[in-house]
C-alpha positions in Angstrom: 108.6 120.4 85.6 108.7 117.8 87.8 111.8 115.1 87.7 110.4 111.5 88.6 112.1 108.0 88.0 110.3 105.1 86.9 111.1 101.2 87.7 110.0 98.8 85.2 110.3 95.1 85.5 109.4 93.1 82.6 108.9 89.4 82.1 112.0 87.6 81.7 110.5 85.0 79.1 111.1 88.1 76.5 114.2 88.4 73.9 116.5 91.7 74.0 114.1 93.0 70.7 110.6 92.7 72.6 112.4 94.4 75.6 113.8 97.3 73.8 110.1 97.9 72.2 108.5 97.7 75.6 111.1 100.2 76.8 110.4 102.0 73.6 106.9 102.0 74.0 106.8 103.3 77.8 109.8 106.2 76.3 106.7 107.3 73.9 104.4 107.1 76.7 106.4 109.6 78.6 106.5 112.3 75.5 102.9 111.8 74.9 102.0 112.9 78.2 103.8 116.0 78.4 107.5 114.9 79.9 110.8 114.4 78.7 112.9 111.1 79.1 116.6 111.4 80.7 119.2 109.1 78.5 120.4 106.5 79.0 117.5 104.5 80.0 119.4 102.6 83.1 119.1 99.1 82.4 120.0 96.4 85.5 119.7 93.2 83.3 118.1 89.7 84.9 117.0 89.6 88.8 116.0 87.0 91.1 112.8 88.4 92.6 112.4 88.0 96.2 109.2 86.0 96.4 107.1 84.2 93.2 105.6 86.3 91.0 103.0 85.3 88.5 104.8 81.8 88.5 107.9 84.0 87.9 111.3 83.9 89.6 113.2 86.6 87.8 112.9 89.8 86.0 114.6 92.2 83.8 114.7 95.7 85.4 114.7 99.4 83.9 115.0 102.5 86.1 113.8 105.4 83.4 114.1 109.1 84.6 111.9 111.5 83.0 110.6 115.4 83.5 107.3 116.1 83.7 104.6 117.9 84.9 102.2 116.9 88.1 99.7 115.0 85.9 102.3 113.1 83.7 103.0 110.3 86.7 99.4 109.5 87.1 98.6 109.2 83.3 101.9 107.2 83.1 100.8 104.9 85.5 97.4 104.1 83.9 98.9 103.3 80.6 102.0 100.8 82.1 99.6 99.1 84.2 97.9 97.4 81.4 101.1 96.3 79.5 101.2 92.9 79.5 104.7 92.3 79.7 104.9 95.0 82.8 105.8 92.6 86.0 105.9 95.5 88.6 106.8 99.3 88.7 107.2 102.2 90.6 107.1 105.9 89.6 108.8 107.9 92.8 109.5 111.8 92.6 113.0 112.9 93.0 114.2 115.6 94.9 115.7 119.1 93.7 
């Protein structure tokens, strides 16, 4: 199993409950695709963007560390890409 980190930026207009639901959905995707999430999920809160993205100036940043098979990041990316409230995301492999 490899270690990965997922950075997710969510829409700033979401309420706390909606943001928590989105993060839980992403954690569910990780589990569905053969991975396991390392708790706790790191929340950086609302941050200003360097430039305007989809008419937005800010978003909520989350960092999710997880372990998974080699195929897990690709499958996770396909699912997160189509989530309506995800503004940006990035998955990186962590060094051992």
